[in-house]
C-alpha positions in Angstrom: -27.2 1.6 -2.5 -25.8 -0.5 -5.1 -24.2 -4.0 -3.9 -20.3 -3.6 -4.2 -18.2 -5.3 -6.9 -14.9 -4.9 -5.0 -14.8 -7.6 -3.0 -12.9 -5.7 -0.2 -15.2 -3.2 0.5 -17.4 -5.4 2.8 -14.4 -6.5 4.6 -13.5 -2.6 4.9 -16.6 -1.9 6.6 -16.9 -4.3 9.0 -13.2 -3.1 9.6 -15.1 0.1 10.5 -17.8 -1.4 12.6 -15.4 -2.8 14.9 -13.1 0.0 15.2 -16.0 2.7 16.2 -17.4 -0.2 18.4 -14.3 0.0 19.9 -13.9 3.7 19.7 -17.4 5.2 20.5 -16.7 9.1 21.5 -17.3 10.1 25.3 -20.2 12.1 26.5 -20.0 16.0 25.6 -20.7 18.2 27.9 -23.3 21.3 27.1 -22.2 23.2 24.6 -19.0 21.8 23.3 -18.9 20.5 19.8 -20.9 16.8 18.7 -18.9 13.7 16.9 -19.9 12.7 13.9 -22.4 9.7 13.8 -21.0 6.2 13.7 -20.5 5.3 10.1 -23.4 2.6 8.9 -22.0 -0.7 7.2 -23.2 -0.1 3.8 -22.5 3.3 3.4 -18.8 2.7 4.1 -19.0 -0.1 1.7 -20.7 1.6 -0.9 -18.0 4.9 -0.3 -14.8 2.1 -0.5 -16.2 0.3 -3.2 -16.8 3.8 -5.2 -13.3 5.3 -4.3 -11.5 1.9 -5.8 -13.0 2.4 -8.9 -12.2 5.2 -9.1 -8.6 5.4 -8.6 -7.9 2.9 -11.4 -9.4 5.4 -13.9 -7.6 8.3 -15.4 -8.7 12.0 -16.0 -6.5 13.7 -18.1 -4.1 11.1 -18.6 -3.4 11.8 -14.5 -4.3 8.7 -11.6 -7.0 10.7 -9.3 -6.1 11.7 -5.5 -9.0 12.5 -3.5 -10.2 12.3 0.1 -13.8 11.4 0.7 -15.7 12.4 4.1 -18.6 10.4 5.3 -20.6 13.6 6.4 -23.3 15.8 6.2 -23.5 19.2 5.0 -25.1 20.8 8.2 -21.8 19.1 10.3 -19.1 20.4 7.9 -18.7 23.9 9.1 -19.2 26.5 6.0 -18.7 24.0 3.3 -19.0 24.7 -0.2 -22.1 22.9 -1.4 -23.5 21.6 -5.1 -26.9 23.0 -6.3 -27.4 19.6 -7.9 -25.6 16.6 -5.6 -23.7 13.8 -8.3 -24.4 10.1 -7.2 -21.5 8.5 -5.4 -20.0 6.7 -8.8 -16.7 6.5 -10.0 -16.6 8.9 -12.8 -18.2 11.1 -11.1 -15.2 11.2 -8.4 -12.6 11.1 -11.0 -14.0 13.8 -12.3 -14.2 16.0 -9.1 -10.7 15.0 -8.2 -8.6 17.9 -10.0 -10.5 20.5 -8.4 -10.1 18.4 -4.7 -6.5 17.1 -4.7 -5.2 19.7 -2.9 -4.4 18.9 1.4 -7.5 19.4 3.6 -10.0 19.2 0.9 -12.6 16.4 1.4 -15.2 15.8 -0.6 -18.6 15.2 1.4 -20.4 12.2 1.2 -24.0 11.3 2.7 -27.3 10.7 1.8 -29.5 13.8 0.1 -33.2 13.8 -0.4 -33.5 10.2 -0.3 -31.8 9.5 -3.2 -29.0 7.9 -1.9 -25.5 8.7 -1.0 -24.7 11.7 -3.1 -21.0 13.8 -3.3 -22.7 17.0 -2.0 -20.1 19.5 -2.0 -16.9 20.0 -0.5 -15.1 20.8 2.8 -12.6 21.5 5.3 -13.9 21.6 8.5 -14.7 18.2 9.9 -16.4 17.0 13.1 -14.4 14.6 15.6 -14.7 11.2 14.6 -15.6 11.6 11.2 -14.5 8.9 8.7 -12.7 9.8 5.8 -11.7 7.7 3.2 -8.2 8.6 0.7 -7.2 7.5 -2.5 -3.5 7.5 -2.7 -2.6 5.8 -6.0 -4.2 3.2 -8.4 -6.0 0.7 -5.8 -4.4 1.9 -2.8 -6.7 3.7 0.0 -6.7 4.5 3.4 -9.4 4.4 6.0 -8.7 7.3 8.4 -11.1 9.2 11.0 -10.3 12.7 12.4 -8.6 12.8 15.9 -9.8 15.7 17.3 -9.3 19.4 17.6 -5.6 19.2 18.3 -4.8 16.6 15.9 -2.5 17.4 13.3 -3.0 14.4 11.1 -5.9 12.3 10.8 -5.8 8.7 12.7 -5.5 5.7 10.6 -7.7 2.5 10.5 -6.8 0.5 7.8 -4.9 0.1 4.6 -6.7 -1.5 1.7 -4.5 -2.5 -1.0 -5.5 -4.4 -4.1 -7.1 -7.7 -2.0 -4.7 -6.9 1.0 -6.5 -5.0 4.1 -4.3 -4.1 6.6 -5.3 -3.4 9.9 -3.6 -0.8 12.2 -3.2 -2.7 15.8 -3.4 0.4 18.0 -1.8 -1.7 21.0 1.5 -1.4 19.1 1.5 1.8 21.7 1.7 -0.5 24.6 4.5 -3.0 23.9 7.6 -2.6 25.6 9.8 0.2 24.6 7.4 1.7 22.0 8.9 4.9 21.0 7.0 8.1 21.7 6.2 8.9 17.8 4.7 5.3 17.2 2.8 6.0 20.3 1.3 9.3 19.0 0.2 8.0 15.7 -2.3 5.1 17.1 -5.7 6.0 18.5 -4.6 3.8 21.7 -2.3 6.3 23.0 -1.6 7.6 26.0 0.1 10.2 24.4 -1.6 13.6 23.7 -1.2 14.9 20.3 -0.5 18.6 22.1 2.4 17.3 23.3 5.5 19.2 21.7 7.4 15.6 21.1 4.5 15.2 18.4 6.4 17.3 16.3 8.4 14.5 14.8 5.0 12.9 13.3 4.6 15.8 11.4 8.8 15.6 10.5 8.3 12.1 9.6 5.1 13.0 7.1 7.2 15.7 5.8 10.1 13.4 5.5 7.9 11.0 3.5 6.5 13.8 1.1 9.7 14.8 -0.2 10.2 11.6 -1.8 13.9 11.9 -2.1 14.8 9.2 1.1 16.6 10.4 4.0 17.7 10.0 7.4 17.1 11.7 10.4 19.2 11.6 13.9 17.5 12.5 17.0 20.1 12.7 19.9 20.1 13.7 23.8 20.4 17.2 23.9 23.4 18.8 25.8 25.6 16.0 25.0 28.5 15.1 22.7 28.4 11.3 22.6 27.0 11.4 19.2 30.1 12.7 17.7 32.0 9.3 18.2 29.4 7.4 15.5 29.9 10.1 13.0 32.8 10.3 10.6 34.6 13.6 11.0 34.8 16.2 9.3 31.0 17.1 9.3 30.5 18.4 6.0 27.5 20.2 7.0 27.6 21.3 10.6 25.4 23.9 12.1 27.1 26.2 14.8 26.0 27.0 16.4 23.1 24.8 16.7 19.9 26.1 14.6 17.0 26.8 17.6 14.3 28.2 15.8 12.1 25.6 15.9 12.6 24.8 19.5 12.4 28.1 20.8 8.7 28.2 19.0 7.8 24.6 20.8 8.7 26.2 24.2 5.9 28.3 23.9 2.7 27.6 24.6 0.4 25.9 22.0 -1.8 29.0 20.9 1.2 30.7 20.6 2.7 29.2 18.8 -0.3 28.8 16.4 0.5 32.6 16.2 3.8 32.6 14.8 3.1 31.8 10.8 4.9 33.0 7.7 7.9 31.6 6.3 9.2 31.3 10.7 6.0 29.3 11.6 6.1 25.9 13.0 5.0 24.0 9.8 7.6 26.0 7.3 10.4 25.0 9.5 9.7 21.4 10.0 9.4 21.1 6.2 12.8 23.0 6.1 14.0 21.0 8.4 12.5 17.4 6.4 14.3 18.9 3.6 17.9 19.1 5.1 17.4 15.0 5.2 17.1 14.9 1.0 20.8 15.9 1.4 22.9 12.8 1.0 23.9 11.8 5.0 22.4 11.7 8.1 20.3 15.6 9.6 21.3 15.1 13.1 18.9 17.0 15.6 18.5 17.1 19.1 15.6 15.5 21.1 15.1 19.1 21.9 14.7 20.1 18.2 18.1 21.8 17.5 19.9 21.3 14.5 23.1 20.7 14.7 24.3 19.1 11.7 23.0 17.2 8.4 24.7 15.3 5.2 26.6 13.7 7.9 28.2 10.2 7.3 27.9 7.2 10.2 30.8 4.9 11.1 31.3 2.7 13.6 31.8 4.0 17.3 35.3 2.6 18.5 35.1 -0.4 20.4 31.5 -1.6 19.0 30.9 -4.1 16.6 28.7 -4.1 13.7 25.1 -4.7 14.0 24.4 -8.1 12.8 20.3 -8.3 13.5 17.7 -6.0 14.3 13.7 -7.1 15.3 11.5 -5.8 13.4 7.9 -5.3 13.8 5.1 -3.3 11.8 1.6 -2.1 14.0 -0.9 -4.3 12.1 -3.2 -7.0 13.3 -1.7 -10.2 13.0 2.1 -9.1 12.3 4.9 -11.3 13.5 8.1 -9.8 15.0 11.2 -11.3 12.9 14.7 -11.0 13.3 16.8 -10.0 10.1 20.0 -8.3 8.9 19.4 -4.6 8.3 20.2 -5.0 5.1 17.2 -6.7 3.9 15.3 -3.4 5.0 17.1 -1.4 2.8 20.2 0.1 1.6 23.0 2.3 3.3 20.6 4.8 5.3 18.8 1.6 7.2 22.2 -0.1 7.6 23.9 3.2 9.0 20.5 4.1 11.1 20.7 0.2 12.4 24.3 0.8 13.5 24.0 4.5 14.6 21.1 3.5 17.3 23.2 0.1 18.3 26.3 2.2 19.5 24.2 5.3 20.6 21.3 2.9 22.1 19.8 7.2 23.4 19.4 8.2 20.2 16.7 7.3 17.7 16.9 7.4 13.4 14.2 7.7 11.5 14.3 6.2 8.1 12.9 7.4 5.3 12.6 5.2 1.3 11.8 6.7 -2.0 9.4 4.1 -2.0 7.6 5.5 0.5 8.7 3.0 3.4 9.5 4.5 6.5 11.4 2.7 9.7 12.2 4.1 13.2 15.0 2.7 14.4 15.4 2.6 18.3 17.3 0.8 21.0 15.0 -2.0 23.3 16.5 -2.3 26.2 13.9 -5.4 27.1 15.3 -6.9 23.8 18.7 -6.0 24.1 19.1 -4.9 20.5 17.9 -2.4 17.5 14.1 -2.8 17.2 13.1 -1.3 13.6 9.5 -0.1 13.3 7.9 -0.1 10.3 5.5 2.7 10.1 4.5 3.6 6.3 1.0 2.4 7.5 0.1 5.2 10.2 2.1 8.0 7.5 -0.4 7.8 4.2 
């Protein structure tokens, strides 16, 4: 393999080495599908190098969006295989990008016939713990791995941007008062991906995906205290509450999966996420019933303005900081912080138009609002 020319490639490979050393998959029972082999350092460095330089090229004026999977052809289900594999090189990746930019399609990378790493085809099915490298935009790569058969989102290992490497710290899930949504996104999480609460993960991804910015307030079901922090009349109150998603999530997971089409869980999640693009806040119960959208947040009677929040990010070497909520963003961030300050049993999810994503939650141990910056987990 050629020596990488992207300075971060070797650093990224060392991060992957460390991650897989700490997360070796458990032994499988007889007949169970096997995990992907632990990726080799040199292979990872070569893949990162090629992907980075490809991200800076253009194909018909467009920046490439590519997902590379380090997997052998015989471990990728029923892939589409090229008669003649391509060498792993930036120009080849860029030319192939338009064909594989849709979600769920990965270019397979593996040594072929002693010729070094090659792009051998495309696959949709990957083994557990398979390493994936996604080109998000020029100079921005995300190192991921497949979390398991029941996962709906790949786990993130690190984000590479230019000469900066941001390594995900799974221990953030163990911090006092960490929201379940944060725990569900991390490898060291005690929360199962099949848990219905983790549909919040999909809502967060969809909110971020529409690119318009949005605010979702998650309030305790069966109570009306949240109304004391909302300006009345509410622009778009829903009566009775829209409960179709809640109804599906009460079913066993296999039955939810059979409810496809326009009324399936993924479509409903996207529909609710779409409501957050309307100016104001979307309000949903913790049981996934939609109560209102386009709502304006006001200060609860008897409560003072929120002046400071503690901010953390789930990356190594992060240092908590006390900041004014206005330093995190605009009106959405300030309103979200105020709502959680006044309604400590609630959760606020804020997506910015620039891709940042923040969870606001009350921290009993800190006795203040805690802002969890999680965009590094949502790519």
